[in-house]
C-alpha positions as CSV (number, residue, x, y, z in Angstrom):
1,M,75.4,-121.1,53.8
2,R,72.2,-119.7,52.4
3,K,72.7,-116.6,54.7
4,L,75.9,-116.1,53.3
5,F,74.8,-116.1,49.7
6,L,72.0,-113.7,50.3
7,A,74.2,-111.2,52.3
8,V,76.6,-111.3,49.2
9,L,73.7,-110.5,46.9
10,A,72.7,-107.8,49.1
11,M,76.2,-106.4,49.1
12,L,76.4,-106.4,45.5
13,A,73.1,-104.9,45.1
14,F,74.1,-102.0,47.5
15,T,77.5,-101.6,45.6
16,G,75.5,-101.1,42.4
17,I,73.0,-98.6,43.8
18,A,75.9,-96.8,45.6
19,L,77.9,-96.6,42.3
20,A,74.9,-95.3,40.4
21,E,74.3,-92.5,42.8
22,T,77.5,-91.1,42.1
23,Y,77.8,-91.8,38.7
24,P,79.2,-90.3,36.5
25,S,82.1,-88.5,38.6
26,H,84.8,-88.2,35.9
27,P,84.9,-88.4,32.1
28,I,83.3,-91.2,30.0
29,T,85.1,-92.9,27.1
30,I,83.1,-94.1,24.2
31,I,84.9,-96.7,21.8
32,V,84.2,-96.1,18.1
33,P,85.8,-98.9,16.5
34,F,86.4,-97.3,13.4
35,S,88.8,-94.3,12.2
36,A,88.2,-90.7,13.1
37,G,86.0,-88.5,10.4
38,G,84.2,-91.6,9.3
39,P,80.2,-92.0,9.6
40,S,80.4,-93.8,13.2
41,D,82.5,-91.1,14.6
42,A,80.6,-88.1,13.3
43,M,77.2,-89.8,14.7
44,M,78.8,-90.4,18.2
45,R,80.5,-87.0,18.3
46,V,77.3,-85.4,17.8
47,L,75.5,-87.5,20.3
48,G,78.3,-87.2,22.7
49,E,78.2,-83.5,22.9
50,R,74.4,-83.4,23.6
51,M,74.6,-86.5,26.3
52,K,77.1,-84.6,28.5
53,Q,74.5,-81.9,29.2
54,S,72.3,-84.8,30.9
55,L,75.3,-86.8,32.3
56,G,77.4,-83.7,33.5
57,E,80.4,-85.0,32.3
58,V,82.6,-85.1,29.0
59,L,82.5,-88.1,26.7
60,L,85.7,-88.9,25.2
61,I,85.7,-90.5,21.9
62,E,88.6,-93.1,21.5
63,N,88.9,-94.5,17.9
64,V,90.2,-98.0,18.2
65,T,90.6,-99.3,14.7
66,G,91.3,-102.9,13.2
67,A,89.8,-106.0,12.1
68,G,86.3,-104.8,11.2
69,G,85.9,-103.3,14.4
70,S,86.3,-106.4,16.5
71,L,89.4,-104.8,18.3
72,G,87.7,-102.0,19.5
73,V,84.5,-103.9,20.9
74,G,86.9,-106.3,22.7
75,R,88.6,-103.4,24.3
76,A,85.2,-102.2,25.6
77,V,84.2,-106.0,26.8
78,R,87.2,-106.3,28.9
79,A,86.8,-103.0,30.5
80,A,85.5,-102.4,34.1
81,P,81.8,-102.8,34.2
82,D,81.3,-99.2,35.9
83,G,79.7,-97.3,33.0
84,Y,83.0,-95.4,32.2
85,T,83.6,-97.4,29.0
86,I,81.0,-97.4,26.2
87,S,80.9,-99.6,23.2
88,F,79.5,-97.7,20.1
89,G,79.0,-100.4,17.0
90,H,76.5,-101.1,14.4
91,L,75.3,-104.1,12.4
92,G,79.1,-105.0,11.2
93,T,80.6,-104.9,14.7
94,H,77.8,-106.4,17.0
95,V,76.3,-108.8,14.5
96,A,78.4,-109.8,11.4
97,N,81.9,-110.0,13.2
98,G,80.4,-113.1,15.3
99,A,80.2,-114.9,12.0
100,I,83.7,-114.0,10.8
101,Y,86.2,-113.6,13.5
102,K,87.1,-115.7,16.3
103,L,86.4,-112.8,18.7
104,G,87.4,-114.3,22.4
105,Y,84.2,-112.7,23.5
106,D,80.4,-113.2,22.7
107,L,78.6,-110.2,21.5
108,V,75.1,-111.2,23.2
109,D,76.6,-112.5,26.6
110,D,79.5,-110.3,27.2
111,L,77.8,-106.9,26.6
112,E,74.6,-105.0,28.0
113,P,72.4,-103.1,25.6
114,V,72.0,-99.3,26.0
115,V,70.3,-97.9,23.4
116,L,69.3,-98.2,19.6
117,L,70.9,-95.0,17.7
118,P,70.0,-93.8,14.3
119,S,70.1,-95.7,11.1
120,N,71.9,-95.2,7.6
121,P,70.7,-96.5,4.5
122,M,73.4,-97.5,2.2
123,I,74.3,-95.7,-1.1
124,I,76.0,-97.1,-4.2
125,V,78.8,-94.6,-5.2
126,S,81.4,-94.9,-7.7
127,K,84.6,-92.8,-8.7
128,N,83.8,-90.1,-11.2
129,A,85.8,-91.8,-14.0
130,V,83.1,-94.6,-14.2
131,P,81.2,-93.6,-17.3
132,A,77.8,-94.6,-16.2
133,K,75.2,-92.3,-15.3
134,S,72.6,-94.5,-14.0
135,L,72.6,-97.7,-12.1
136,K,71.8,-99.9,-15.1
137,E,74.6,-98.4,-17.0
138,L,76.7,-99.0,-13.6
139,L,76.0,-102.7,-13.5
140,D,76.6,-103.1,-17.3
141,W,80.0,-101.3,-16.9
142,L,81.0,-103.6,-13.7
143,K,79.6,-106.8,-15.6
144,S,82.0,-105.8,-18.6
145,R,85.2,-105.4,-16.4
146,P,88.1,-108.0,-17.5
147,S,88.9,-108.4,-13.9
148,P,86.5,-108.1,-10.6
149,P,85.9,-104.2,-10.2
150,T,87.3,-103.0,-6.8
151,A,85.1,-102.2,-3.9
152,G,86.1,-100.2,-1.0
153,T,85.3,-101.6,2.7
154,A,86.0,-100.9,6.3
155,G,87.3,-104.6,6.6
156,A,85.7,-107.9,6.6
157,G,82.3,-107.8,8.3
158,S,82.0,-104.1,8.5
159,G,78.8,-102.6,7.0
160,S,80.3,-101.8,3.9
161,H,81.5,-105.4,3.2
162,I,78.2,-107.0,4.4
163,A,76.6,-104.5,1.6
164,G,79.1,-105.7,-0.8
165,L,78.2,-109.4,-0.4
166,Y,74.5,-108.6,-0.5
167,F,75.1,-106.5,-3.7
168,E,77.1,-109.4,-5.1
169,S,74.2,-111.8,-4.3
170,V,71.5,-109.6,-6.1
171,S,73.5,-108.3,-9.1
172,G,75.6,-111.5,-9.8
173,I,78.4,-109.3,-10.1
174,K,81.5,-110.5,-8.6
175,L,83.7,-107.7,-6.3
176,Q,87.5,-107.4,-5.3
177,Y,87.2,-106.1,-1.9
178,V,89.8,-103.6,-0.9
179,P,89.9,-103.3,3.1
180,Y,90.5,-100.0,4.9
181,R,90.6,-99.1,8.6
182,G,87.3,-97.5,8.1
183,T,85.1,-96.0,5.4
184,G,86.5,-92.5,5.8
185,P,89.8,-93.8,4.4
186,A,88.1,-95.7,1.6
187,L,86.1,-92.8,0.8
188,N,89.4,-90.5,0.2
189,D,90.8,-93.4,-2.2
190,L,87.4,-93.3,-4.2
191,V,87.6,-89.8,-4.6
192,A,91.1,-90.0,-5.8
193,G,90.2,-92.9,-8.3
194,Q,92.3,-95.4,-6.8
195,I,89.1,-97.8,-6.3
196,D,85.8,-98.3,-8.4
197,I,83.0,-98.3,-6.1
198,I,81.9,-98.5,-2.5
199,V,78.4,-99.6,-1.1
200,D,78.6,-96.9,1.6
201,Q,76.8,-95.4,4.5
202,T,74.7,-92.5,3.1
203,S,76.0,-90.1,5.8
204,N,79.7,-91.0,5.1
205,S,79.4,-90.3,1.0
206,I,76.8,-87.7,0.7
207,N,78.8,-84.6,1.1
208,Q,81.3,-86.0,-1.6
209,V,78.3,-86.8,-3.9
210,R,77.1,-83.1,-3.3
211,G,80.6,-81.7,-4.0
212,G,80.7,-83.5,-7.3
213,N,83.9,-85.6,-6.1
214,I,82.0,-89.1,-6.6
215,R,79.0,-90.4,-8.5
216,A,75.8,-91.7,-6.5
217,Y,73.5,-94.1,-8.3
218,A,70.8,-95.5,-6.0
219,V,70.1,-95.8,-2.2
220,T,69.3,-99.2,-0.4
221,D,66.0,-98.3,0.7
222,S,62.4,-98.3,-0.2
223,K,62.0,-94.6,-0.1
224,R,64.5,-91.9,-0.8
225,V,66.6,-90.2,1.2
226,E,64.9,-86.9,2.7
227,N,67.9,-84.7,2.4
228,A,69.0,-86.0,-1.1
229,P,65.5,-86.4,-2.6
230,E,67.2,-86.5,-6.4
231,I,69.0,-89.9,-5.8
232,P,66.6,-92.7,-6.8
233,T,65.9,-95.8,-4.7
234,V,67.5,-99.3,-5.9
235,D,63.8,-100.3,-6.6
236,E,63.3,-97.0,-9.1
237,A,67.1,-97.5,-10.5
238,G,66.9,-101.2,-11.6
239,L,68.0,-103.3,-8.7
240,P,64.8,-104.2,-6.9
241,G,64.9,-105.5,-3.3
242,F,68.5,-104.6,-2.6
243,H,67.5,-103.2,1.0
244,M,69.9,-102.8,3.5
245,T,70.1,-100.1,6.5
246,L,72.9,-100.0,8.8
247,W,71.8,-99.6,12.3
248,S,74.0,-98.4,15.1
249,G,73.8,-98.8,19.0
250,L,75.4,-98.5,22.5
251,W,76.7,-101.0,25.0
252,V,78.4,-101.4,28.1
253,P,80.4,-104.4,29.6
254,K,78.7,-107.2,31.0
255,G,77.9,-106.6,34.6
256,T,77.3,-102.8,34.5
257,P,74.7,-101.8,37.3
258,K,71.1,-101.6,35.8
259,E,71.1,-98.2,37.3
260,I,74.0,-96.9,35.5
261,V,72.4,-98.4,32.2
262,A,69.3,-96.5,32.9
263,K,71.2,-93.2,33.2
264,L,72.9,-93.8,30.0
265,N,69.8,-94.6,28.1
266,A,68.2,-91.9,29.5
267,A,71.0,-89.4,28.2
268,A,70.9,-90.9,24.9
269,V,67.3,-90.7,24.6
270,A,67.3,-87.1,25.5
271,A,69.8,-86.4,22.6
272,L,67.8,-88.3,20.4
273,N,64.9,-86.2,21.1
274,D,66.8,-82.8,20.9
275,P,65.5,-81.0,17.8
276,A,69.0,-79.5,17.0
277,V,70.5,-83.2,17.4
278,I,67.7,-84.6,15.1
279,K,68.6,-81.9,12.4
280,Q,72.2,-82.5,12.7
281,L,71.9,-86.2,12.2
282,E,69.1,-86.0,9.4
283,N,71.4,-83.6,7.8
284,L,73.9,-86.7,7.5
285,G,71.3,-88.8,6.0
286,L,70.5,-90.5,9.2
287,Q,67.2,-92.0,10.0
288,M,66.1,-91.8,13.6
289,P,64.7,-94.8,15.3
290,P,60.9,-95.4,16.4
291,K,60.4,-93.8,20.0
292,D,59.3,-97.1,21.1
293,Q,62.3,-98.7,20.1
294,L,64.7,-96.9,22.5
295,T,64.8,-99.0,25.5
296,P,67.9,-101.6,26.3
297,E,65.7,-104.3,25.9
298,A,64.5,-103.3,22.4
299,L,68.0,-103.1,21.3
300,G,68.9,-106.5,22.9
301,V,66.0,-108.1,20.8
302,W,66.8,-106.3,17.8
303,Q,70.3,-107.3,17.8
304,K,69.6,-111.0,18.3
305,A,67.1,-110.8,15.5
306,E,69.7,-109.5,13.2
307,I,72.2,-112.4,14.2
308,A,69.7,-114.9,13.2
309,K,69.1,-113.1,9.8
310,W,72.5,-112.3,8.7
311,W,74.8,-114.8,10.1
312,P,73.4,-117.6,7.4
313,M,73.9,-115.6,4.8
314,I,77.7,-114.6,5.7
315,K,78.6,-118.1,6.6
316,A,77.3,-119.2,3.2
317,A,79.8,-116.6,1.6
318,N,82.6,-118.3,3.3
319,V,84.2,-115.0,4.2
320,K,87.8,-115.3,5.1
321,V,89.9,-113.2,7.3
322,D,93.6,-113.1,6.5
């Protein structure tokens, strides 16, 4: 029996090595669990274009929206563990959703980490019709509303929703959340004046801020964003300690051969070290991850630490999903 068991292990190891040697031999699908045109989609298209140079195959972006990104992640979890389906996600999809949704899969046990990707400080923005010109004035205006001001999100558990919950906690202001299938559509409604505010990813809102279509008040970081130095930090603007960065990453289904994970990691790291890619991502307001945190193991450790940090707050907020 023991000989049979060892033989099976040897066969599986050989199969994994054989797959890795010919990998990839056809296009790879990256599931982005949010709408096209949003910040997650924009980041992955920049990275995917550069990764194909290393991998020798096209990386196809598939936008699978719904349920705060959990539908897209679920599709990746159920895919064959052969390296041809990659799960893109962030703090919302691969941490917060586990505290909000009955997922049918485990965010840690059913996925293999590949690499940590650039992060995004959030930015507090409003429609132009809001009369406030500073964060302190915005807080006063929000508090004066006869009914809770409307805040756009990409759905329960999304980064914009978590940021909204955190904002409520530190400001004492109650918000009425309006969920969308991504912050791209939410931003469109903010520009149109249909909602009041978004605590949004900087990369999603910065071009609309520059175009004068919405108003920015502060970034949720201890330092100003390099490509938008005129926007103060929350500490400077009057809401000290409201720090939140929306980090992103890549995962593959559990059981994907380590050799394939290593190839994907190497392609992503090469992209993140490319000066042209760095410039594109920094122009979006993204912050590059530390070079010593670009291993699969580092992403796995970070994800678990973020679950320990955010789950208690989310559960205490008693977030409900209709």
